[in-house]
N, CA, C and O of each residue as an XYZ file, in Angstrom:
324
protein
N      -0.470     97.183    133.750
C      -1.067     96.315    134.729
C      -2.180     95.508    134.057
O      -3.000     96.070    133.331
N      -2.210     94.216    134.291
C      -3.198     93.317    133.696
C      -4.181     92.838    134.765
O      -3.805     92.705    135.930
N      -5.441     92.575    134.385
C      -6.415     92.096    135.370
C      -6.293     90.607    135.676
O      -7.127     90.071    136.406
N      -5.288     89.923    135.147
C      -5.089     88.509    135.434
C      -3.692     88.326    136.001
O      -2.832     89.188    135.819
N      -3.457     87.222    136.680
C      -2.172     87.017    137.334
C      -1.327     85.934    136.682
O      -0.110     85.914    136.867
N      -1.941     85.034    135.927
C      -1.185     83.941    135.325
C      -1.284     84.035    133.806
O      -0.687     84.925    133.201
N      -2.023     83.137    133.194
C      -2.198     83.167    131.748
C      -3.333     84.100    131.370
O      -4.267     84.304    132.146
N      -3.246     84.664    130.174
C      -4.319     85.526    129.713
C      -5.572     84.693    129.479
O      -5.481     83.568    128.988
N      -6.742     85.231    129.825
C      -7.986     84.476    129.618
C      -8.292     84.305    128.139
O      -7.811     85.079    127.312
N      -9.072     83.320    127.806
C      -9.464     83.054    126.423
C     -10.980     83.017    126.363
O     -11.531     82.096    126.967
N     -11.682     83.851    125.748
C     -11.219     85.006    124.986
C     -10.820     86.161    125.906
O     -11.211     86.214    127.072
N     -10.034     87.080    125.348
C      -9.535     88.203    126.133
C     -10.511     89.373    126.089
O     -11.067     89.670    125.031
N     -10.729     90.040    127.219
C     -11.566     91.234    127.216
C     -10.906     92.332    126.391
O      -9.696     92.542    126.481
N     -11.697     93.025    125.593
C     -11.153     94.090    124.751
C     -11.787     95.439    125.063
O     -11.172     96.483    124.844
N     -13.014     95.420    125.571
C     -13.680     96.666    125.922
C     -15.137     96.419    126.231
O     -15.597     95.277    126.227
N     -15.862     97.483    126.499
C     -17.287     97.355    126.787
C     -17.998     98.638    126.380
O     -17.371     99.678    126.179
N     -19.320     98.542    126.263
C     -20.165     99.678    125.938
C     -21.437     99.567    126.769
O     -22.129     98.550    126.715
N     -21.748    100.608    127.538
C     -22.989    100.627    128.325
C     -24.135    100.890    127.359
O     -24.190    101.957    126.748
N     -25.053     99.936    127.208
C     -26.154    100.050    126.249
C     -27.430    100.588    126.893
O     -28.235    101.235    126.223
N     -27.618    100.333    128.157
C     -28.780    100.787    128.924
C     -28.395    100.659    130.398
O     -27.334    100.115    130.702
N     -29.225    101.144    131.316
C     -28.842    101.059    132.730
C     -28.495     99.641    133.210
O     -27.644     99.486    134.086
N     -29.135     98.614    132.656
C     -28.885     97.245    133.104
C     -28.306     96.375    131.984
O     -28.328     95.148    132.089
N     -27.793     96.981    130.924
C     -27.251     96.203    129.795
C     -25.875     96.703    129.413
O     -25.617     97.903    129.324
N     -25.004     95.735    129.193
C     -23.622     96.016    128.863
C     -23.226     95.152    127.677
O     -23.572     93.971    127.636
N     -22.510     95.713    126.713
C     -21.969     94.927    125.608
C     -20.480     94.725    125.870
O     -19.708     95.683    125.918
N     -20.093     93.466    126.038
C     -18.692     93.103    126.268
C     -18.036     92.761    124.939
O     -18.579     91.971    124.167
N     -16.880     93.345    124.662
C     -16.118     93.045    123.443
C     -14.932     92.167    123.815
O     -14.226     92.449    124.783
N     -14.710     91.099    123.043
C     -13.676     90.110    123.334
C     -12.918     89.752    122.063
O     -13.461     89.840    120.961
N     -11.655     89.346    122.224
C     -10.912     88.814    121.084
C     -10.167     87.564    121.514
O     -10.045     87.274    122.704
N      -9.675     86.834    120.535
C      -8.894     85.627    120.812
C      -7.422     85.951    120.617
O      -7.067     86.762    119.762
N      -6.578     85.325    121.400
C      -5.150     85.591    121.329
C      -4.548     85.314    119.975
O      -3.693     86.066    119.507
N      -4.993     84.216    119.324
C      -4.397     83.848    118.037
C      -4.889     84.732    116.886
O      -4.235     84.791    115.845
N      -6.016     85.413    117.047
C      -6.542     86.276    115.995
C      -7.205     87.499    116.629
O      -8.431     87.547    116.730
N      -6.408     88.496    117.060
C      -6.968     89.648    117.758
C      -7.806     90.569    116.874
O      -8.458     91.476    117.392
N      -7.807     90.363    115.553
C      -8.613     91.198    114.667
C     -10.073     90.778    114.639
O     -10.932     91.580    114.271
N     -10.376     89.535    115.019
C     -11.759     89.068    115.069
C     -12.293     89.363    116.462
O     -11.837     88.789    117.451
N     -13.254     90.256    116.524
C     -13.806     90.680    117.804
C     -15.236     90.176    117.918
O     -16.051     90.382    117.019
N     -15.531     89.518    119.022
C     -16.888     89.061    119.313
C     -17.455     89.958    120.406
O     -16.709     90.556    121.181
N     -18.759     90.044    120.461
C     -19.409     90.842    121.494
C     -20.561     90.055    122.085
O     -21.168     89.215    121.420
N     -20.853     90.340    123.348
C     -21.976     89.702    124.029
C     -22.719     90.758    124.824
O     -22.118     91.497    125.604
N     -24.029     90.827    124.623
C     -24.873     91.700    125.432
C     -25.283     90.949    126.687
O     -25.803     89.836    126.607
N     -25.049     91.552    127.845
C     -25.369     90.916    129.119
C     -26.095     91.907    130.024
O     -26.007     93.120    129.835
N     -26.813     91.372    131.008
C     -27.435     92.198    132.043
C     -26.451     92.322    133.194
O     -25.901     91.318    133.648
N     -26.226     93.523    133.664
C     -25.278     93.712    134.764
C     -25.824     93.217    136.087
O     -25.054     92.988    137.020
N     -27.129     93.048    136.191
C     -27.710     92.541    137.432
C     -27.803     91.017    137.448
O     -28.248     90.441    138.441
N     -27.395     90.363    136.381
C     -27.469     88.911    136.294
C     -26.278     88.232    136.951
O     -25.424     88.891    137.545
N     -26.227     86.918    136.842
C     -25.142     86.119    137.419
C     -23.963     86.117    136.454
O     -23.823     85.191    135.655
N     -23.123     87.129    136.514
C     -22.031     87.278    135.551
C     -20.911     86.270    135.740
O     -20.214     85.963    134.772
N     -20.705     85.744    136.937
C     -19.614     84.793    137.155
C     -19.803     83.543    136.311
O     -18.870     83.116    135.631
N     -20.982     82.951    136.340
C     -21.249     81.760    135.532
C     -21.243     82.099    134.049
O     -20.767     81.312    133.232
N     -21.763     83.250    133.705
C     -21.801     83.671    132.303
C     -20.399     83.831    131.745
O     -20.123     83.372    130.637
N     -19.509     84.473    132.490
C     -18.147     84.685    132.008
C     -17.413     83.366    131.798
O     -16.594     83.252    130.886
N     -17.698     82.374    132.628
C     -17.063     81.068    132.470
C     -17.547     80.372    131.201
O     -16.776     79.663    130.553
N     -18.806     80.563    130.842
C     -19.385     79.898    129.671
C     -19.302     80.741    128.407
O     -19.692     80.275    127.336
N     -18.808     81.958    128.502
C     -18.834     82.905    127.390
C     -18.228     82.404    126.084
O     -18.856     82.584    125.041
N     -17.048     81.788    126.073
C     -16.487     81.356    124.791
C     -17.406     80.425    124.003
O     -17.598     80.622    122.803
N     -17.968     79.426    124.653
C     -18.828     78.492    123.926
C     -20.168     79.121    123.575
O     -20.734     78.801    122.530
N     -20.694     80.013    124.423
C     -21.968     80.663    124.124
C     -21.873     81.558    122.898
O     -22.805     81.604    122.094
N     -20.775     82.261    122.744
C     -20.612     83.119    121.565
C     -20.523     82.273    120.311
O     -21.099     82.627    119.282
N     -19.804     81.151    120.384
C     -19.696     80.266    119.219
C     -21.050     79.677    118.839
O     -21.358     79.552    117.653
N     -21.866     79.313    119.833
C     -23.148     78.657    119.580
C     -24.237     79.630    119.147
O     -25.031     79.314    118.260
N     -24.284     80.815    119.765
C     -25.417     81.717    119.550
C     -25.064     82.987    118.805
O     -25.963     83.726    118.404
N     -23.797     83.263    118.608
C     -23.399     84.529    118.005
C     -23.618     84.567    116.508
O     -23.401     83.582    115.802
N     -24.049     85.713    116.044
C     -24.241     85.924    114.622
C     -23.695     87.282    114.232
O     -23.164     88.003    115.077
N     -23.816     87.638    112.971
C     -23.324     88.953    112.541
C     -24.095     90.071    113.246
O     -25.312     89.970    113.399
N     -23.418     91.119    113.670
C     -24.089     92.208    114.373
C     -24.820     93.135    113.408
O     -24.427     93.278    112.250
N     -25.885     93.762    113.897
C     -26.576     94.779    113.126
C     -26.202     96.136    113.700
O     -26.489     96.422    114.863
N     -25.576     96.956    112.906
C     -25.282     98.317    113.319
C     -24.150     98.487    114.314
O     -24.052     99.548    114.930
N     -23.294     97.503    114.501
C     -22.149     97.649    115.397
C     -20.876     97.361    114.608
O     -20.560     96.200    114.350
N     -20.147     98.396    114.224
C     -18.939     98.194    113.425
C     -17.741     97.696    114.226
O     -16.678     97.446    113.657
N     -17.901     97.548    115.543
C     -16.775     97.181    116.398
C     -16.602     95.681    116.585
O     -15.638     95.261    117.225
N     -17.501     94.857    116.049
C     -17.383     93.417    116.256
C     -17.821     92.656    115.009
O     -18.520     93.192    114.149
N     -17.400     91.405    114.928
C     -17.757     90.553    113.798
C     -18.824     89.521    114.164
O     -19.459     88.948    113.279
N     -19.025     89.279    115.464
C     -20.047     88.364    115.974
C     -20.696     89.012    117.186
O     -20.036     89.721    117.946
N     -22.000     88.767    117.369
C     -22.713     89.317    118.508
C     -23.664     88.283    119.065
O     -24.447     87.696    118.318
N     -23.611     88.053    120.350
C     -24.529     87.119    121.024
C     -25.325     87.890    122.062
O     -24.749     88.589    122.896
N     -26.648     87.765    122.016
C     -27.513     88.394    123.013
C     -27.697     87.407    124.162
O     -28.440     86.434    124.037
N     -27.036     87.651    125.253
C     -27.078     86.756    126.410
C     -27.803     87.414    127.578
O     -27.571     87.053    128.732
N     -28.671     88.371    127.293
C     -29.375     89.080    128.357
C     -30.391     88.201    129.077
O     -30.757     88.499    130.214
N     -30.847     87.143    128.454
C     -31.805     86.255    129.122
C     -31.153     84.953    129.579
O     -31.852     84.036    130.011
N     -29.855     84.859    129.492
C     -29.163     83.639    129.875
C     -29.093     83.521    131.361
O     -28.542     82.549    131.878
């Protein structure tokens, strides 16, 4: 069962990690290269609908190499977005 009904979203959700009570790290990959995983730290109490729509471009603009996270190749801190 997939969480989408038509085409797969870009980037595709790959997993998540609860970092603190109000912080979540979302892991994403792209369909054409599923080995490159990006991550974004977000606040769960924030406006996630707008954030999810802007996520692909935000990771490209603000993401850098992660420190201490072997599960991703790029990390964007979007907790204040």
